[in-house]
C-alpha positions as CSV (number, residue, x, y, z in Angstrom):
1,M,-32.3,2.0,-20.3
2,R,-29.8,-0.4,-20.3
3,Q,-26.5,0.6,-18.9
4,N,-24.6,1.8,-21.7
5,V,-20.9,0.8,-23.1
6,N,-18.6,4.0,-22.6
7,Q,-15.5,2.8,-21.9
8,E,-11.8,4.3,-23.3
9,Q,-7.9,3.2,-22.4
10,I,-5.0,5.3,-22.6
11,E,-2.1,4.3,-21.9
12,G,2.3,5.5,-22.6
13,R,4.2,8.3,-21.0
14,I,3.3,11.1,-18.7
15,Y,3.9,13.8,-20.8
16,Q,3.6,16.3,-18.4
17,H,0.6,17.6,-15.7
18,D,-1.5,19.7,-13.1
19,L,-2.3,17.9,-10.7
20,K,-3.3,18.8,-7.6
21,E,-4.4,18.2,-4.2
22,K,-7.1,20.3,-2.4
23,V,-9.4,19.7,0.2
24,T,-13.5,20.8,0.6
25,G,-14.8,24.1,1.8
26,D,-17.1,24.6,4.1
27,R,-20.4,25.0,2.3
28,S,-19.6,21.5,0.4
29,K,-21.8,18.5,1.3
30,Y,-18.8,17.1,2.6
31,P,-16.4,20.3,4.3
32,G,-12.9,19.1,4.5
33,T,-12.4,16.6,2.4
34,K,-9.0,15.6,0.6
35,F,-9.4,15.2,-2.9
36,I,-7.2,14.9,-5.8
37,S,-7.9,17.3,-9.8
38,G,-6.4,18.0,-12.6
39,T,-5.0,17.2,-16.2
40,M,-2.8,14.7,-16.9
41,D,-1.1,14.3,-20.8
42,I,-0.3,10.6,-21.7
43,A,2.0,10.3,-24.8
44,T,0.4,7.2,-26.3
45,T,3.5,7.1,-28.7
46,E,6.8,6.5,-28.8
47,D,7.3,9.3,-30.8
48,D,5.9,11.0,-28.1
49,M,3.4,12.6,-31.1
50,N,0.4,11.5,-30.0
51,V,-0.5,13.4,-26.4
52,L,-4.1,13.0,-24.8
53,T,-5.1,14.5,-21.9
54,V,-7.2,12.6,-19.4
55,H,-9.7,15.0,-16.9
56,Y,-10.1,13.9,-13.2
57,T,-12.4,16.7,-11.6
58,Y,-13.1,15.0,-7.7
59,V,-11.5,11.4,-6.9
60,T,-11.5,11.1,-3.3
61,E,-8.7,9.7,-0.9
62,M,-11.9,7.0,0.1
63,T,-14.4,5.7,-1.6
64,S,-18.1,5.6,-1.0
65,K,-17.7,2.2,0.7
66,G,-15.0,3.6,3.4
67,K,-11.7,2.1,1.8
68,P,-8.6,3.4,0.4
69,N,-9.1,5.0,-2.9
70,Q,-6.5,3.5,-4.5
71,T,-6.9,5.9,-8.1
72,Y,-5.8,8.7,-5.2
73,A,-2.7,7.1,-3.8
74,N,-0.9,6.8,-7.6
75,L,-2.0,10.4,-8.4
76,K,-0.8,11.3,-5.0
77,R,2.6,9.6,-6.1
78,I,2.6,11.0,-9.1
79,I,2.1,14.7,-7.6
80,D,4.6,13.9,-5.4
81,E,7.5,11.9,-7.1
82,G,6.6,11.3,-10.5
83,K,8.3,12.0,-13.9
84,T,7.5,13.5,-17.3
85,I,9.0,13.8,-20.7
86,V,8.8,17.4,-20.4
87,A,10.3,18.1,-17.0
88,D,12.6,14.5,-17.4
89,G,12.8,13.3,-20.9
90,H,11.0,9.7,-22.8
91,D,13.3,7.6,-20.8
92,A,12.7,8.3,-17.3
93,A,9.0,9.1,-17.5
94,W,6.4,7.1,-16.0
95,K,4.0,5.1,-17.9
96,V,0.7,5.0,-17.0
97,R,-2.1,2.5,-18.1
98,T,-6.1,4.7,-17.7
99,T,-9.3,4.0,-18.3
100,P,-11.8,6.9,-18.3
101,S,-14.7,7.0,-20.0
102,L,-16.0,9.4,-23.2
103,A,-17.4,13.1,-21.4
104,L,-18.4,16.4,-22.9
105,N,-17.3,19.6,-21.3
106,D,-20.5,21.7,-21.8
107,F,-20.1,25.6,-21.1
108,Y,-20.9,29.3,-22.1
109,P,-18.4,31.5,-23.1
110,Q,-18.9,34.8,-21.7
111,G,-21.8,37.0,-22.9
112,Q,-22.9,34.1,-25.6
113,D,-25.7,32.3,-25.6
114,Q,-24.2,29.9,-27.9
115,L,-23.0,26.5,-25.8
116,V,-19.8,24.6,-26.9
117,S,-19.3,20.8,-26.1
118,Q,-16.2,19.8,-25.9
119,M,-15.6,16.4,-26.3
120,R,-13.0,14.5,-23.2
121,N,-11.5,12.0,-21.3
122,E,-12.5,11.7,-18.2
123,G,-11.8,10.2,-15.0
124,G,-11.9,6.3,-14.4
125,F,-8.9,4.2,-12.9
126,V,-5.2,5.5,-13.0
127,S,-2.4,2.2,-12.4
128,I,1.8,3.0,-12.4
129,V,3.3,0.5,-14.7
130,N,6.1,-0.8,-16.1
131,D,5.4,-1.8,-19.2
132,L,2.8,-0.6,-21.5
133,N,0.9,-2.6,-24.7
134,P,2.2,-2.4,-28.1
135,E,2.4,0.5,-29.7
136,G,-1.3,0.4,-31.9
137,V,-5.2,0.9,-31.2
138,D,-4.2,-0.5,-27.4
139,R,-3.0,2.8,-26.2
140,N,-5.6,4.8,-27.3
141,K,-8.7,2.9,-28.0
142,F,-12.3,3.7,-27.2
143,T,-15.2,1.3,-27.5
144,V,-19.4,3.5,-27.5
145,D,-22.5,2.3,-27.9
146,A,-23.9,4.5,-30.0
147,L,-27.1,6.2,-31.3
148,I,-26.8,7.5,-34.6
149,T,-28.7,10.3,-36.3
150,Q,-26.6,11.4,-39.2
151,V,-24.1,10.4,-41.7
152,N,-22.1,13.2,-43.2
153,R,-19.3,12.6,-45.5
154,V,-16.7,15.5,-45.7
155,E,-13.3,16.1,-48.5
156,D,-10.6,18.0,-46.8
157,D,-6.8,17.3,-48.2
158,D,-6.3,13.6,-46.6
159,G,-8.7,12.6,-48.6
160,D,-12.7,11.7,-47.7
161,Y,-14.1,10.9,-44.2
162,A,-17.5,10.9,-42.3
163,Q,-18.2,12.7,-39.4
164,I,-20.6,10.3,-37.4
165,R,-23.0,12.7,-35.1
166,C,-24.5,10.5,-32.5
167,A,-25.5,10.1,-28.9
168,V,-23.4,8.4,-26.4
169,F,-24.0,7.9,-22.6
170,N,-22.2,8.3,-19.5
171,F,-22.4,5.6,-16.3
172,R,-25.5,7.5,-15.5
173,N,-27.3,7.0,-18.6
174,D,-26.8,11.2,-19.6
175,I,-27.1,11.8,-23.4
176,L,-23.6,13.1,-24.7
177,P,-24.1,14.7,-28.3
178,V,-20.7,14.1,-30.3
179,T,-19.0,13.8,-33.4
180,L,-17.1,10.2,-34.3
181,I,-14.6,10.3,-37.7
182,M,-14.7,7.7,-39.8
183,R,-11.9,7.3,-42.4
184,N,-12.1,3.9,-43.4
185,E,-13.6,4.3,-47.3
186,D,-15.1,0.8,-46.9
187,G,-16.9,2.1,-43.2
188,I,-17.9,5.1,-45.0
189,R,-19.7,3.2,-47.3
190,Y,-20.5,0.8,-44.4
191,F,-22.7,4.0,-42.6
192,E,-24.1,5.8,-45.1
193,E,-26.3,2.7,-47.1
194,L,-27.6,2.6,-43.1
195,G,-30.0,5.1,-44.3
196,V,-29.9,6.7,-40.5
197,S,-31.8,9.9,-40.3
198,Q,-33.0,11.6,-37.0
199,S,-36.8,10.2,-37.0
200,E,-35.1,6.5,-37.6
201,P,-31.9,6.5,-35.7
202,I,-29.4,3.4,-35.7
203,Y,-27.9,1.8,-32.0
204,T,-24.8,0.0,-32.6
205,K,-21.6,-0.2,-30.7
206,V,-18.7,1.0,-32.3
207,W,-15.3,1.1,-31.6
208,G,-12.1,2.8,-32.5
209,K,-8.6,5.3,-31.6
210,I,-8.1,8.6,-29.9
211,V,-5.8,10.9,-31.9
212,N,-4.7,14.2,-31.3
213,R,-3.1,15.1,-34.8
214,T,-1.4,18.4,-35.8
215,Q,-2.7,19.5,-39.0
216,L,-0.1,22.6,-40.8
217,I,-2.3,25.5,-42.6
218,Q,-0.3,27.5,-45.2
219,N,-1.6,31.3,-46.0
220,E,-0.3,32.1,-49.3
221,T,0.2,36.5,-49.9
222,E,0.9,37.6,-53.5
223,S,3.6,40.3,-53.8
224,A,3.8,42.8,-56.0
225,F,7.7,41.3,-56.7
226,G,9.4,38.4,-55.2
227,E,8.1,35.8,-53.5
228,A,5.0,35.3,-51.8
229,A,4.9,36.0,-48.0
230,V,3.9,32.4,-46.6
231,D,2.2,32.1,-42.8
232,T,2.3,28.5,-41.3
233,R,0.6,27.9,-38.4
234,Q,-0.5,24.4,-36.4
235,R,-3.9,23.6,-35.4
236,R,-4.5,21.1,-33.2
237,I,-7.1,18.6,-34.1
238,R,-8.4,15.2,-31.4
239,E,-10.7,13.1,-33.1
240,W,-12.0,9.9,-31.9
241,V,-12.0,7.7,-35.4
242,I,-13.7,4.7,-35.3
243,T,-12.6,1.4,-36.6
244,G,-15.1,-1.0,-35.9
245,A,-18.4,-1.9,-35.7
246,Q,-20.4,-4.6,-34.2
247,R,-22.6,-7.3,-37.2
248,E,-25.8,-6.5,-36.4
249,P,-27.2,-3.3,-33.7
250,Y,-28.8,-3.3,-31.6
251,S,-33.0,-3.5,-31.7
252,F,-33.9,0.5,-30.8
253,G,-37.6,0.7,-29.8
254,D,-36.3,-2.5,-27.2
255,G,-37.8,-1.9,-24.2
256,G,-35.1,-4.2,-22.4
257,L,-32.7,-1.9,-24.5
258,M,-33.8,1.8,-25.5
259,T,-37.0,3.3,-26.5
260,V,-37.6,6.8,-27.7
261,E,-39.3,7.1,-24.6
262,D,-36.1,6.9,-23.0
263,I,-34.6,9.4,-25.6
264,Q,-37.0,11.9,-24.9
265,K,-36.5,11.6,-21.2
266,A,-32.4,11.9,-22.0
267,L,-32.7,15.0,-23.7
268,Q,-35.0,16.7,-21.5
269,N,-32.7,15.6,-18.8
270,R,-29.9,18.0,-20.1
271,E,-32.0,20.3,-21.6
272,T,-32.5,21.1,-17.7
273,M,-29.2,20.8,-16.7
274,L,-28.0,23.0,-19.6
275,A,-30.2,26.0,-18.4
276,E,-28.8,25.8,-14.3
277,V,-24.9,25.4,-16.2
278,K,-26.4,28.7,-18.9
279,Q,-27.7,30.0,-15.4
280,R,-24.3,29.8,-13.5
281,S,-22.8,31.2,-16.2
282,D,-23.9,34.1,-16.1
283,E,-24.0,34.6,-12.5
284,Y,-20.8,34.4,-11.9
285,Y,-20.0,36.6,-14.8
286,A,-22.3,39.3,-13.5
287,T,-20.7,38.7,-10.0
288,R,-17.7,39.4,-11.8
289,N,-18.6,42.0,-14.2
290,S,-20.6,43.4,-10.5
291,S,-23.6,43.7,-13.0
292,P,-27.1,41.8,-13.0
293,A,-27.6,38.3,-14.3
294,P,-29.9,38.3,-17.1
295,K,-32.7,35.7,-16.7
296,T,-32.4,32.1,-18.2
297,A,-35.0,30.9,-20.3
298,P,-36.8,27.5,-19.3
299,A,-35.5,24.3,-20.9
300,A,-36.6,23.5,-24.2
301,Q,-38.9,21.0,-25.4
302,I,-37.9,17.9,-27.3
303,P,-40.1,17.3,-30.5
304,Q,-41.2,13.4,-30.4
305,G,-39.6,11.2,-32.0
306,K,-36.8,13.0,-34.1
307,F,-33.3,13.5,-32.1
308,N,-31.6,17.0,-33.4
309,F,-28.2,16.0,-31.9
């Protein structure tokens, strides 16, 4: 399988962060290694309303080649000196530019066998900058190679949109089943007319913007007299909204690009990984609850030539 594109650029002012400097323990492969982990929230708009979270799992002080890691140095500066919108106000907050990738946080809630896979922005370089790109898609953009298997039109209060069910790939070419969104009517028709299915997917490049929006939900309870009771709550929605696609899709099945066998192998690897995640989750909760961990079922076999993700 070729190396697939999975790129994001998120830039703006630091809204808040929980970054921490840590040291690996004695059981680590490399004990005593300094690293930084945590999250950084970045306001990509001048009204501070579109706030995107970037996750850092393991950023070491030195690179694999033994050189100082500039991203570590910049995150350390943010920990020690950085100013945020929450603590110091919009104008004082530091400006940053990051280059994460679209990733999945896969986990099993306690006592449940149902997998939860949350899309998120993971890792990449971090730069502290003096100036930002003009407000717009360049502050919150993504570009991915995607294997599309489903296009579902949905109606809501904001009008029709399409859920583009597909797989993208990380730098290791691990398969990541995700749902992208299309809100432009011409774009919806374009994807609908591709005629994609689980047995006949389309492999192409798409790009767009990452949006974290607030949806107001109102529930009204009628009263026996007087005014009705109205309960309003907010729901935060994170969407990867497609704004464009390359004119000609890739040739799926081409041995130099991507084949059915490549996806079969990637899906089997994912099932194996998820089985390990489930086992670790069961063992963790069993230890915490002082009860034996249940046995984990073996990874499922993937049917040939039909991709249900």
